[in-house]
C-alpha positions as CSV (number, residue, x, y, z in Angstrom):
1,M,113.0,117.5,86.6
2,N,110.2,115.5,84.9
3,T,111.6,112.0,85.7
4,A,110.8,110.2,89.0
5,I,112.9,107.0,88.4
6,E,115.8,106.6,85.8
7,M,117.3,103.1,85.7
8,S,120.2,102.2,83.5
9,N,121.5,98.8,82.7
10,L,120.3,97.5,86.0
11,T,121.8,93.9,86.6
12,K,121.3,91.8,89.8
13,D,122.9,88.6,90.5
14,F,122.2,86.1,93.2
15,G,125.4,83.8,93.2
16,S,125.2,82.1,89.6
17,I,121.5,83.3,89.2
18,R,120.9,86.3,87.3
19,A,117.6,87.7,88.3
20,L,117.9,91.0,86.4
21,S,119.8,91.6,83.2
22,R,120.5,95.1,82.0
23,L,117.4,96.8,82.7
24,S,116.8,100.4,81.6
25,L,113.7,102.6,82.1
26,K,112.3,106.1,82.9
27,V,109.2,106.6,85.0
28,E,107.8,110.1,84.8
29,I,106.6,112.1,87.7
30,G,102.9,111.5,88.4
31,E,102.6,108.2,86.3
32,I,101.3,104.8,87.3
33,F,104.0,102.7,85.8
34,G,103.6,98.9,85.8
35,L,106.2,96.0,85.9
36,I,104.2,93.0,84.6
37,G,105.2,89.4,83.9
38,P,104.9,85.9,85.4
39,N,106.0,84.9,88.8
40,G,109.8,84.7,89.0
41,A,110.4,87.2,86.1
42,G,112.3,89.6,88.3
43,K,109.7,92.2,89.2
44,T,109.9,92.1,92.8
45,T,113.8,92.2,92.7
46,A,113.7,95.3,90.6
47,L,111.4,97.0,93.2
48,R,113.6,96.1,95.9
49,V,116.7,97.7,94.5
50,I,114.7,100.9,93.8
51,A,113.5,100.7,97.5
52,T,117.0,100.6,98.4
53,L,116.5,97.1,100.1
54,L,118.9,95.3,97.6
55,L,122.2,96.5,96.0
56,P,122.5,96.1,92.3
57,T,125.4,94.0,91.1
58,S,126.0,96.5,88.4
59,G,124.1,99.4,86.6
60,S,122.4,102.4,88.3
61,V,119.2,103.6,89.6
62,E,117.9,107.1,90.7
63,V,114.9,108.2,92.3
64,F,114.2,111.9,92.0
65,G,118.0,112.5,91.3
66,L,119.0,110.5,94.2
67,D,121.5,107.4,93.7
68,V,119.8,104.4,95.5
69,V,123.3,103.1,96.5
70,H,125.1,106.4,97.3
71,E,122.1,108.4,98.7
72,A,119.8,105.6,99.9
73,A,118.9,107.5,103.3
74,G,117.7,110.4,101.0
75,V,115.5,108.0,98.8
76,R,113.9,106.5,102.0
77,K,112.7,109.8,102.9
78,I,110.5,110.4,99.8
79,I,109.3,106.7,99.1
80,T,107.0,104.2,100.6
81,Y,107.2,100.5,99.8
82,L,104.4,97.9,100.1
83,P,105.7,94.3,99.9
84,E,103.4,91.8,98.7
85,E,103.9,89.8,101.9
86,A,103.3,92.7,104.1
87,G,100.8,92.5,107.2
88,A,99.4,94.7,109.9
89,Y,100.0,93.7,113.7
90,P,97.0,91.7,114.4
91,N,96.3,92.8,118.1
92,L,96.3,96.4,117.0
93,S,93.2,98.1,115.6
94,G,93.3,99.6,112.2
95,W,93.6,103.1,113.5
96,E,96.2,102.4,116.1
97,Y,98.4,100.4,113.4
98,L,98.2,103.6,111.3
99,E,99.2,105.9,114.2
100,F,102.0,103.6,114.9
101,M,103.3,103.8,111.3
102,A,102.6,107.5,111.1
103,K,105.0,108.3,114.1
104,F,108.0,107.0,112.1
105,G,107.8,110.1,110.2
106,T,106.9,112.7,113.0
107,N,106.6,113.3,116.7
108,D,104.0,116.1,116.0
109,K,100.7,114.8,117.5
110,N,98.6,117.0,115.3
111,R,100.5,116.0,112.0
112,V,100.1,112.3,113.1
113,H,96.3,112.9,113.7
114,E,96.2,114.3,110.0
115,I,98.3,111.5,108.3
116,V,95.9,109.0,110.1
117,S,92.7,110.9,109.1
118,E,94.0,110.8,105.6
119,A,94.6,107.1,105.7
120,A,91.1,106.5,106.9
121,E,89.7,108.4,104.2
122,I,91.7,106.5,101.7
123,C,91.1,103.0,102.7
124,G,87.3,103.6,103.5
125,L,87.0,101.3,106.4
126,G,85.0,103.5,108.4
127,E,84.2,102.3,111.8
128,R,86.1,99.1,111.1
129,L,89.2,101.0,111.9
130,K,88.4,100.6,115.6
131,S,88.6,96.8,115.2
132,K,91.5,94.8,115.8
133,A,93.1,93.9,112.3
134,K,93.0,90.3,113.1
135,T,89.4,90.5,112.6
136,Y,89.9,91.9,108.9
137,S,89.3,89.9,105.7
138,K,92.3,89.9,103.5
139,G,90.9,92.6,101.3
140,M,90.3,94.9,104.3
141,K,93.9,94.3,105.4
142,R,95.1,95.1,101.9
143,R,93.1,98.4,101.9
144,L,94.7,99.2,105.2
145,L,98.0,98.6,104.0
146,V,97.6,100.6,100.6
147,A,96.4,103.6,102.9
148,R,99.4,103.3,104.9
149,A,101.5,103.5,101.9
150,L,100.1,106.5,100.5
151,M,98.9,108.3,103.5
152,T,102.5,110.5,103.8
153,K,101.8,111.5,100.3
154,P,105.2,110.2,99.3
155,K,107.0,111.4,96.1
156,L,107.1,107.6,95.0
157,A,105.0,104.7,96.3
158,I,106.3,101.3,95.3
159,L,103.5,98.7,95.4
160,D,104.2,95.0,94.9
161,E,101.3,93.1,93.9
162,P,98.8,95.5,95.6
163,T,95.6,93.3,94.8
164,S,97.3,89.9,95.2
165,G,94.7,87.4,96.2
166,L,91.8,89.6,96.6
167,D,88.4,89.2,95.0
168,V,86.9,91.3,92.3
169,L,85.3,93.8,94.6
170,H,88.3,94.4,96.8
171,S,90.8,94.4,93.7
172,Y,88.4,97.2,92.3
173,H,88.6,99.1,95.3
174,V,92.2,99.0,95.6
175,R,92.7,100.2,92.0
176,E,90.4,103.0,92.4
177,I,92.2,104.1,95.4
178,I,95.5,104.3,93.5
179,K,94.1,106.0,90.4
180,R,92.3,108.6,92.7
181,Y,95.3,109.1,94.7
182,V,97.6,109.8,91.9
183,K,95.1,112.1,90.3
184,E,94.6,114.2,93.5
185,N,98.0,114.3,94.9
186,G,100.5,113.8,92.0
187,V,102.0,110.8,93.6
188,T,104.2,108.5,91.3
189,V,103.4,105.2,91.6
190,L,105.4,102.1,90.4
191,L,103.8,98.7,90.9
192,S,104.3,95.1,90.0
193,S,101.7,92.4,89.1
194,H,101.2,89.2,87.3
195,N,97.8,90.1,86.4
196,M,98.2,91.8,83.1
197,L,94.4,92.4,82.6
198,E,94.3,94.4,85.8
199,V,97.4,96.4,85.2
200,E,96.1,97.2,81.7
201,H,93.3,99.2,83.0
202,L,95.3,100.9,85.9
203,C,98.8,101.8,84.3
204,D,99.7,104.7,82.1
205,R,102.8,102.9,80.9
206,V,104.1,99.2,81.4
207,I,107.3,97.0,80.7
208,L,106.8,93.4,80.4
209,I,109.5,91.4,82.0
210,N,110.6,87.8,81.3
211,K,113.4,85.9,82.8
212,G,114.9,89.1,84.1
213,Q,114.9,91.2,80.8
214,I,112.4,93.7,79.3
215,V,110.6,92.1,76.4
216,A,108.3,94.9,75.6
217,E,107.3,98.7,76.8
218,G,104.9,101.3,76.2
219,R,101.1,102.3,76.8
220,P,99.0,99.5,77.1
221,Q,97.0,100.4,74.3
222,E,100.1,101.1,72.0
223,L,101.4,97.5,72.8
224,K,98.0,95.9,71.8
225,E,98.0,97.7,68.3
226,K,101.6,96.9,67.7
227,F,101.3,93.4,68.4
228,G,97.6,92.9,67.0
229,S,96.4,91.7,70.4
230,A,93.2,92.1,72.4
231,N,95.0,92.3,75.6
232,L,98.4,92.5,77.3
233,E,98.4,88.8,78.0
234,E,98.2,88.0,74.6
235,V,101.0,90.6,73.9
236,F,103.2,88.8,76.4
237,A,102.4,85.5,74.7
238,K,103.3,86.7,71.3
239,V,106.7,88.4,72.5
240,V,107.9,85.5,74.4
241,G,106.9,83.0,71.6
242,L,104.1,81.3,73.3
243,A,101.4,82.3,70.8
């Protein structure tokens, strides 16, 4: 099997509002795959369906051959999900938070220590892991949370706006964490972002979503060449008729 995610005609309605309309895509194992588009385009809804947190209205999604509706428990064992609004417990130290999260996956103390040590290396916070999370900057919290999402070496890591609200240096650090971890461990990453320039430098392939529909798909360089654009922002503007 070379396919990590296979989505076919995924549609999601919230009452009379159609958030996603017949989305189809394939994500290959070991890819960093990006869902990009403006706020409200449907990116987070798609991620939540894949993460088994929302039921599709119609269509199907499989993660490593497991159906997200009928085999949701199996899917949850091989993925991690980092929401945009995620936070750490403020009165726990970074290390205590990572230990707490690691214990959801194993009761083996040695394994917990291995997982947390892995997370400590991923986030690069060093001695600050001994400090309470409430003393962290937003960038430090996000690095901690990304490490939490990757520390168990999931088959699929789903990251919703992983650098949202971060300054240039922290954004760079989080991107490098993701790129390095995928390369070293073969983890597949699916991420969403409204920052098209950032995703252009991070993702192997992307889909551009607007109003719940895929409007373009491909490798960033291919899309720029196809639409004669300098960057993905220009591609998007041309595809939706803004340029």
